[in-house]
GUDRENVO-822839 format. One line per 4 residues: number of its first residue (from 1); their letters; for each residue x, z, y of N, C-alpha, C. Coordinates in steps of 0.02 Angstrom, whole numbers, plus 32768, in hexadecimal, padded with zeros to 4 digits. Atoms other than C-alpha are relative to their C-alpha. Last residue first. Layout:
BEGIN
NUM) A) X,Z,Y,X,Z,Y,X,Z,Y | ...;
***
This chain:
BEGIN
221) DREV) 801F,7FE6,7FC3,3DC0,A332,E919,7FB8,8015,7FF2 | 8044,801B,7FFC,3E22,A324,E878,7FDF,801E,803D | 8002,803B,802B,3EDD,A33B,E864,7FBD,7FDE,8000 | 8046,8014,800A,3EFF,A3B5,E8F2,8000,7FBF,7FD7;
217) RQWG) 800D,8041,801F,3FA6,A411,E8F7,7FB5,7FF5,7FF6 | 8027,7FF8,803D,3FBC,A4A2,E96F,7FEB,7FBB,7FE6 | 801D,803F,8015,4045,A4A4,E9F2,7FDE,8008,7FBC | 7FD3,8039,8004,4061,A555,EA31,7FDB,7FC1,7FEB;
213) NLGL) 7FCD,7FF3,8034,4000,A5F3,EA0D,802E,7FC5,7FF6 | 7FDF,7FC1,7FEF,3F9B,A5F1,EAAF,8038,8011,7FCE | 802B,7FC6,7FF6,3F72,A53A,EA92,8029,803F,800F | 7FDD,7FC3,7FEC,3FC9,A493,EA9F,7FCF,8038,800F;
209) REQP) 801D,7FE9,7FC1,3F76,A40A,EA3C,801D,8044,8010 | 7FF7,7FB9,7FF1,3FD2,A3AA,E9B5,7FE3,800F,8044 | 7FE5,7FF0,7FBF,3F9E,A304,E96B,8009,804B,8006 | 8000,7FBA,7FEC,3F78,A2B6,E8C3,8020,8009,8045;
205) LFRA) 7FF3,7FC7,802C,3F1C,A255,E8FD,8034,7FEC,7FCB | 7FBB,800C,8016,3F00,A1E2,E991,8019,803D,7FD9 | 7FFE,8032,8035,3E44,A1DC,E9A5,8045,7FF9,7FE0 | 8008,7FDF,8040,3E3B,A27F,EA08,8004,7FD0,7FC5;
201) KYQM) 7FC0,7FE4,8014,3E83,A227,EAA0,7FFD,8022,7FBB | 7FD8,8032,8024,3DE6,A1BC,EAAA,8042,801C,7FE8 | 800D,7FFB,8048,3D80,A257,EAD8,802A,7FCF,7FD8 | 7FC2,7FEF,8024,3DD1,A261,EB83,7FF8,7FFF,7FB5;
197) KRSG) 7FC9,8029,7FE9,3D4C,A208,EBEB,8040,800C,7FD8 | 8007,8043,801B,3CC0,A254,EB84,803B,7FD4,8013 | 7FFB,8032,7FCB,3CFC,A304,EBA9,7FFC,7FBB,7FE2 | 8042,800F,7FE4,3CBB,A37A,EB23,8000,7FCD,8037;
193) EVWY) 8034,8006,8033,3D65,A3C6,EAFE,7FBC,7FF5,8022 | 8032,7FCD,7FF4,3DDE,A3A5,EB8C,7FC7,7FF5,7FCE | 803F,800F,8022,3E7E,A347,EB64,7FD1,803B,800D | 8031,7FCC,800E,3F18,A34A,EBD2,7FC1,7FE4,7FE0;
189) GLYL) 801C,7FDB,7FC7,3FAF,A2D8,EBCD,7FCC,8032,7FE9 | 803A,8022,7FE2,3FC9,A257,EB44,7FE4,8024,803C | 8026,7FD1,7FD7,4078,A288,EB0A,7FC9,7FDA,8026 | 8018,8024,7FC6,40B8,A218,EA7D,7FD3,8031,8026;
185) HPLG) 803F,7FF2,7FDD,4121,A278,EA02,7FF0,7FCC,8035 | 8037,7FE7,8029,41A5,A265,E97A,7FBD,8007,8023 | 801A,7FC6,7FDC,4223,A1F3,E9D1,7FC0,8019,7FDE | 7FF3,7FC4,8027,4286,A17F,E95F,7FE8,8040,8022;
181) LSRA) 7FC9,7FDC,7FE1,428A,A0F5,E9E3,8013,803F,7FD9 | 7FC4,802B,8003,4222,A080,E978,803D,8022,801E | 7FE9,8004,8045,41A3,A10B,E95C,8040,7FD7,7FFB | 7FE1,7FC0,800F,4195,A12C,EA17,801D,7FFF,7FB9;
177) REIH) 7FC2,7FFD,7FDA,4174,A073,EA36,8025,8041,7FF2 | 7FCF,802A,8022,40F5,A06D,E9A9,8043,8000,8024 | 7FF1,7FDF,803F,4096,A101,E9F3,8036,7FD8,7FDA | 7FCE,7FCB,7FF3,40A5,A0AF,EA9D,8011,8028,7FC2;
173) DLIM) 7FBF,8020,7FF4,404E,A012,EA5E,8036,8034,800C | 7FE8,8019,8040,3FBF,A079,EA15,8045,7FDF,8007 | 7FEB,7FC6,8028,3FAE,A0D6,EABA,801C,7FEA,7FBD | 7FC0,7FE9,7FE5,3FAD,A031,EB1A,8019,803E,7FDB;
169) YTGL) 7FCB,802C,8017,3F25,9FED,EAA8,8044,8018,8019 | 7FF0,7FEE,8045,3EB7,A084,EAC9,8039,7FD5,7FE6 | 7FE4,7FBC,7FFE,3EBE,A065,EB84,8015,8017,7FBB | 7FB9,8004,7FEF,3EA7,9FAA,EB68,8021,8045,8004;
165) SRAE) 7FE5,7FBB,8009,3E02,9FC3,EB0E,804B,8003,800E | 7FC5,8005,802A,3DE0,9F06,EB02,8023,8044,7FF7 | 8013,8009,8046,3D2E,9F19,EB41,803C,7FFE,7FD1 | 8014,7FBF,801C,3D70,9F5F,EBE6,7FF0,7FFA,7FB6;
161) LAPD) 7FF3,8005,8048,3DC7,9EBA,EC0C,7FEE,8041,7FDD | 8029,8036,8019,3D7F,9EA8,ECBD,8007,7FF7,7FB4 | 8042,7FE7,8012,3DC6,9F54,ECE2,7FD2,7FC9,7FE6 | 8032,802D,7FE3,3E78,9F0C,ECDA,7FBA,8017,7FEB;
157) YFSY) 800A,8041,801F,3EE7,9F9E,ECAD,7FC9,7FD9,8023 | 803A,8022,7FE4,3F2E,A045,ECE3,7FFE,7FB9,7FE5 | 800C,8045,8016,3FA8,A0C4,EC9E,7FC2,7FE5,8022 | 803D,801D,7FE2,3FF7,A164,ECDE,7FFA,7FB8,7FE9;
153) VMSL) 800C,7FDE,7FC1,4079,A1DC,EC97,7FC1,7FE7,8023 | 8026,8030,7FD8,4074,A1A2,EBE3,7FEA,8023,8040 | 8038,7FE2,7FDC,40FA,A213,EB9A,7FE0,7FCB,802C | 8013,8024,7FC4,4171,A1D4,EB14,7FC5,8024,8020;
149) GDAL) 8039,802E,8000,41BE,A247,EA96,7FFB,7FD7,803F | 8027,7FFE,803E,4235,A2D3,EA66,7FC4,7FD1,8000 | 7FD4,7FF4,8039,42C2,A2C4,EAE6,7FDA,7FFC,7FBE | 7FED,7FBB,8009,424B,A277,EB64,802E,8006,7FC3;
145) VDTL) 7FDD,7FF9,8040,4238,A1C4,EBA0,801B,8047,7FFC | 7FC3,7FD9,8001,41B6,A1BD,EC2B,801D,8001,7FB9 | 7FF0,7FDB,803D,4136,A131,EC33,8043,8024,8006 | 7FC4,7FDC,7FEA,40DB,A0E1,ECC5,8011,8032,7FC9;
141) CVAR) 7FFA,7FB8,800E,405D,A070,EC6E,8043,8019,8018 | 7FC0,7FE2,7FEE,4021,9FC6,ECAA,7FFE,8049,7FEC | 7FFE,7FB7,8004,3F95,9F51,EC72,8047,8018,8010 | 803E,7FE3,801B,3F58,9E9D,EC7D,8000,804D,8000;
137) LDGR) 7FF5,7FB9,800B,3FD8,9E3C,ECE5,7FBD,8020,7FEB | 801F,7FD1,7FD2,3FB6,9D82,ECD2,8010,8048,7FEB | 8042,800F,7FE5,4030,9D18,EC6F,7FE7,8036,802F | 7FF8,8021,7FBF,40EB,9D22,EC55,7FBD,7FF0,8020;
133) GEGT) 803C,8020,7FE7,40F0,9D9C,EBC3,800B,7FE3,8045 | 8023,7FDF,7FC9,419C,9DBD,EB7F,7FC1,7FDA,8012 | 801F,7FC3,8019,41EE,9D94,EAD8,7FD9,8026,8034 | 7FEB,7FC5,7FDB,425F,9D1A,EB34,7FE6,8041,7FE3;
129) IATD) 7FB7,8001,7FF4,4257,9C85,EABD,8017,8042,801E | 7FDE,8005,8040,41A9,9C97,EA70,804C,8003,8007 | 8001,7FBE,8020,4169,9CD3,EB19,8026,7FFF,7FBD | 7FBE,7FF3,801C,419F,9C30,EB6E,8005,8044,7FDC;
125) PGHD) 7FE6,8039,8025,40F1,9BE7,EB8E,8044,800D,7FE1 | 7FF0,8039,7FD5,40AA,9C91,EBBC,801E,7FC8,7FD7 | 7FCB,802D,8016,4052,9D18,EB58,800A,7FC8,8033 | 8013,8033,8031,3FE3,9D89,EBBF,803E,7FD9,7FEB;
121) RYVI) 8015,8041,7FE6,4034,9E1B,EC18,7FE9,7FD3,7FC6 | 8021,8029,8033,404B,9ED5,EBF6,7FE6,7FC0,8021 | 802B,8031,7FDF,40C9,9F36,EC5F,7FE5,7FD0,7FCB | 8012,802D,8036,4118,9FD5,EC1B,7FCA,7FD2,801C;
117) LNTE) 8042,801E,7FFA,4168,A023,ECB4,7FF6,7FD3,7FC3 | 8008,8049,8005,41F8,A093,EC86,7FBA,7FED,8015 | 8044,801A,7FFA,4230,A143,ECB3,8002,7FB3,7FFA | 7FFF,8043,801E,42C8,A1AD,EC8E,7FB9,7FE5,7FFB;
113) VHSD) 7FFA,7FFD,8048,42BC,A23F,ED08,8000,7FB8,7FE5 | 7FBB,7FED,800E,42D8,A252,EDC3,800C,8006,7FB5 | 7FF3,7FDE,803F,423A,A1F4,EDF1,804A,800F,7FFA | 7FE9,7FBC,7FF1,41EB,A1B0,EE90,8008,8028,7FC0;
109) EIMT) 7FB7,7FFB,7FF6,41E4,A0F5,EE69,8019,8048,8003 | 7FD8,8022,8033,4137,A0DE,EE1D,804A,8012,8005 | 8013,7FE7,8042,40D2,A15E,EE7F,802C,7FE2,7FCA | 7FE3,7FBD,8007,4132,A132,EF1E,7FF1,801C,7FBB;
105) AYDL) 7FB8,8009,800A,4108,A079,EF0A,8023,8044,7FF6 | 7FF5,8018,8044,4051,A0A5,EEF3,804A,7FFA,7FF2 | 800D,7FC7,802C,404F,A10D,EF92,800D,7FEC,7FB7 | 7FC6,7FD4,7FF9,40A1,A07C,EFEE,7FF8,803E,7FD4;
101) ISMD) 7FCA,801D,8027,401D,A005,EFAA,8040,8029,8005 | 7FE8,803F,7FE5,3F98,A07A,EFED,8037,7FE4,7FD3 | 7FB7,800B,8003,3F3E,A100,EF89,8012,7FBB,801B | 7FE7,801C,7FC0,3E8C,A11D,EFC8,804B,7FF3,7FFF;
97) AMGG) 8025,803B,7FEA,3E38,A132,EF1E,801C,7FDF,803E | 7FCF,8036,7FF7,3EBC,A1A7,EED6,7FE1,7FC3,8021 | 7FCC,7FED,7FD1,3E55,A246,EEE9,8033,7FCA,800E | 7FCF,7FCE,8015,3DBF,A1F9,EE95,8035,800D,8035;
93) EGHR) 8008,7FC5,7FD6,3D29,A1A2,EEE3,8032,8037,7FEE | 800A,8012,7FBA,3D4C,A0F1,EEA4,7FF9,803B,802F | 7FF4,7FC0,7FDC,3D95,A12F,EE01,7FF6,7FF6,804B | 8007,7FC5,802A,3D61,A0AD,ED7F,8006,8042,8025;
89) ADLY) 8031,8006,8035,3D41,A005,EDD3,7FF3,8042,7FDC | 8042,8010,7FE4,3D96,A023,EE7A,7FCA,7FFE,7FCB | 801B,7FC6,7FDC,3E28,A07B,EE27,7FBA,7FF2,801A | 800E,7FCA,8030,3E45,9FF0,EDA9,7FE1,803C,8023;
85) DRFL) 803B,8014,8026,3E37,9F64,EE29,7FEB,8037,7FD0 | 803A,7FFA,7FD4,3EB0,9FC2,EE9B,7FBF,7FED,7FDB | 800D,7FB8,7FF6,3F2E,9FD8,EE0D,7FC3,800B,802B | 8021,7FEA,803D,3F21,9F1E,EDE2,7FED,804A,8006;
81) SYQD) 8041,8021,8002,3F49,9EF0,EE96,7FD8,8016,7FC3 | 802C,7FDB,7FD3,3FD4,9F72,EE99,7FBA,7FE1,8001 | 8010,7FBE,801C,4024,9F28,EDFF,7FCF,8025,802C | 8034,800C,8033,4014,9E78,EE47,7FEF,8040,7FDB;
77) TSPR) 8042,800C,7FE2,406B,9EB2,EEE6,7FCB,7FF4,7FCB | 8009,8046,7FEA,40FE,9EFD,EE8A,7FBA,7FF8,801B | 8044,8017,7FF1,4142,9FAA,EE65,7FFF,7FB7,8015 | 8001,8022,7FC0,41EB,9FC8,EE10,7FB9,7FE7,800E;
73) PPQA) 803B,7FEF,7FD8,41F9,A047,ED85,8003,7FE3,8047 | 7FF5,7FC9,7FD1,427B,9FEC,ED1A,7FC2,800D,802A | 7FD5,8014,7FC8,4234,9F7E,EC90,800B,803B,802E | 7FE5,7FC6,7FDB,41E5,9F91,EBE6,802F,7FE8,8036;
69) TGIL) 7FB9,8002,7FF1,4183,9EF7,EBB1,8014,803E,8027 | 7FEC,7FC7,7FD8,40D9,9EF2,EB5C,804C,8001,8008 | 7FBA,7FED,800B,409F,9E47,EB22,8010,803A,802E | 7FDB,7FDB,7FCC,3FE5,9E28,EB15,8047,800E,7FE9;
65) DANL) 7FE3,8030,7FD0,3F94,9D9E,EAAC,8027,8022,8037 | 7FC5,801F,801D,3F79,9E15,EA19,8022,7FCF,8030 | 7FCE,8007,7FCB,3F02,9E7B,EA83,8041,7FE1,7FE8 | 8021,801A,7FC4,3E67,9E6D,EA17,8032,7FF1,8037;
61) AVIR) 800B,8047,800A,3ED6,9E83,E97D,7FE0,7FDF,803C | 7FBE,8021,7FFE,3F15,9F2B,E9BB,7FF7,7FB4,7FFA | 7FED,8001,7FBA,3E61,9F60,E9DC,8044,7FDE,8009 | 8027,8035,7FE1,3E32,9F2F,E92A,8010,7FFA,804B;
57) RLNR) 7FDD,803F,8010,3EC1,9F9A,E8E9,7FDA,7FC4,801E | 7FC6,8004,7FD4,3E71,A02C,E945,8028,7FC0,7FF2 | 8017,800E,7FBB,3DCA,A00D,E8F1,803A,7FF9,8030 | 8016,8046,7FFD,3E1C,A001,E845,7FEA,7FEE,8046;
53) SAVF) 803D,800D,8026,3E76,A0A5,E862,7FEF,7FB6,8006 | 803A,801A,7FDB,3F29,A0AC,E8A0,7FC6,7FF3,7FD1 | 8014,803F,8020,3FA1,A119,E83C,7FC1,7FE8,8023 | 803C,8023,7FE8,3FFD,A1A3,E899,7FF6,7FBF,7FDA;
49) EDVC) 8037,7FFA,8031,4077,A208,E832,7FC1,7FDA,8014 | 7FEB,8017,8042,4118,A1D8,E88C,7FC7,8000,7FCD | 7FF5,8048,8005,40C8,A1E2,E939,800E,7FEA,7FB8 | 7FCA,7FFD,8031,407C,A28F,E936,800F,7FB9,7FE9;
45) VRVS) 800C,8020,8041,4014,A275,E9D3,803E,8009,7FD4 | 7FCC,8030,8012,4020,A2EF,EA65,7FF4,7FE7,7FB9 | 8006,8022,8040,3F96,A34B,EABF,803C,7FD2,7FF6 | 7FCD,8033,8009,3F98,A3CC,EB4B,7FFD,7FE4,7FB9;
41) VCAR) 7FD4,7FF5,8039,3EF4,A42A,EB5B,8031,7FC6,7FFA | 7FCE,8035,8001,3E93,A43A,EBFE,8034,800E,7FCA | 801D,803E,801A,3DFE,A4AB,EBD7,8033,7FC8,7FFA | 7FC9,801D,8027,3E5A,A551,EBE6,7FEB,7FBC,7FE4;
37) CTEC) 800D,803E,8024,3DEB,A59B,EC6E,803F,7FE8,7FDD | 8039,7FF7,802E,3DD8,A648,ECBC,7FF2,7FC2,7FD6 | 8006,7FBC,801A,3E7E,A65E,ED18,7FCA,8005,7FC9 | 803D,7FE0,7FE6,3EA2,A5A4,ED2D,7FF6,8044,7FDE;
33) APRY) 7FFB,7FB9,8012,3F55,A56F,ED0B,7FC6,8025,801F | 8039,7FD8,7FEA,3F58,A4B0,ED0B,8008,8048,7FE7 | 802A,7FEC,8039,4009,A46E,ECED,7FC6,802A,801B | 8038,7FD2,7FF4,407A,A412,ED67,7FDB,800F,7FBF;
29) AITQ) 801B,7FF0,8041,4122,A3BB,ED6F,7FCA,8034,800A | 8021,7FBF,800C,4143,A36F,EE1A,7FEA,8004,7FB7 | 7FCB,7FCE,800D,41C0,A2E5,EE42,7FE3,8046,7FF6 | 7FC7,800C,7FD4,4142,A256,EE2C,8035,8035,7FF2;
25) SRRF) 801C,802B,7FCC,40B2,A2A4,EDCA,8036,7FF9,8036 | 7FDA,8015,7FC4,40F2,A2EE,ED28,7FD6,7FD5,802E | 8003,8047,7FF4,408B,A351,ECAA,8028,7FF0,803E | 8000,801A,7FBB,40AA,A3FF,EC67,7FFC,7FB4,7FFF;
21) GSQS) 8042,8014,7FE8,4075,A43A,EBBA,7FFD,7FE8,8047 | 8027,7FC5,7FF0,410D,A4A0,EB84,7FBD,7FEE,8020 | 800C,7FDE,803F,4163,A40E,EB2C,7FD8,8040,800A | 802F,802A,8026,414F,A3AE,EBCE,7FEE,8021,7FBE;
17) LTDN) 8043,7FF4,7FE6,41A2,A440,EC2A,7FCB,7FD6,7FDC | 8016,7FBC,8010,423C,A43C,EBBD,7FB9,800C,8016 | 8008,7FF9,8048,4252,A37F,EBC4,7FE2,8044,7FEE | 803D,8026,8011,4233,A37A,EC80,7FF2,8003,7FB5;
13) LTVA) 8039,7FD8,7FEC,42B3,A405,EC99,7FBF,7FDC,7FEE | 8006,7FC8,802F,4336,A3A6,EC36,7FC2,802A,800F | 8010,801C,8042,4319,A307,EC9B,7FF4,8038,7FCD | 8045,8018,8003,430F,A35F,ED44,7FED,7FE8,7FBA;
9) RRGI) 8023,7FDF,8038,43AC,A3C6,ED2C,7FBA,7FE4,7FF5 | 7FE0,8010,8040,441B,A353,ED95,7FDA,801E,7FC5 | 7FBB,7FED,800D,43AA,A357,EE2D,8017,7FF2,7FB9 | 7FCE,8023,7FD8,42EE,A354,EE3E,8045,8017,7FEA;
5) LHTF) 7FD3,8020,802F,4255,A383,EDD8,8032,7FD5,8027 | 7FE2,8040,7FED,41F8,A3FC,EE48,8030,7FE8,7FCA | 7FBB,7FF9,7FEB,4187,A485,EE02,801B,7FBA,8010 | 7FDA,803D,7FF5,40CF,A49E,EDE4,8047,8011,8013;
1) M) 7FB9,7FF4,7FFB,4051,A51D,EDA6,8024,7FBD,800B;
***
């Protein structure tokens, strides 16, 4: 199922649809609706109750030299270069593998809802003054601001830093961002039970998973 997110009602519609398990891709909101399969399950973290485990705190410490900065959704050449490195290393045969720099720019800019780019860079010489990273670009997340939470629309990172678990680190950072904004949820997209690529989403507890009877709380996986 899908619908367009355009015009004056786009923000309200995106909020409502996100709470019903839809995801945004540019100006399209979509949700899998397979007749014989219900494997794709929407997941959102209960931000106020989340407490990072020792292993998750270790990931935060590993990335203590990164500064995440929220900025308007404007593409850049260094973003696209990192995006290409990420795709080539992790999704070389996927549907996004042949995206050009113009395709990337459209993915970032084409939005009628409140959207930010959270850009993660190494500390720079003036970080203590500006509070911003001025070093190499390490990770990027396109993030929607909803009425009841943040939604991580798409994220990517430097594949050479796989050992630092940057994907997990960005989720932890977004949990804190949502908490600081007084928003109760962080939407992580779809989770498929048994999928190794998506198993990391089950680490962020308590969380809610959308089922036939609405959002159901999960405290232990």
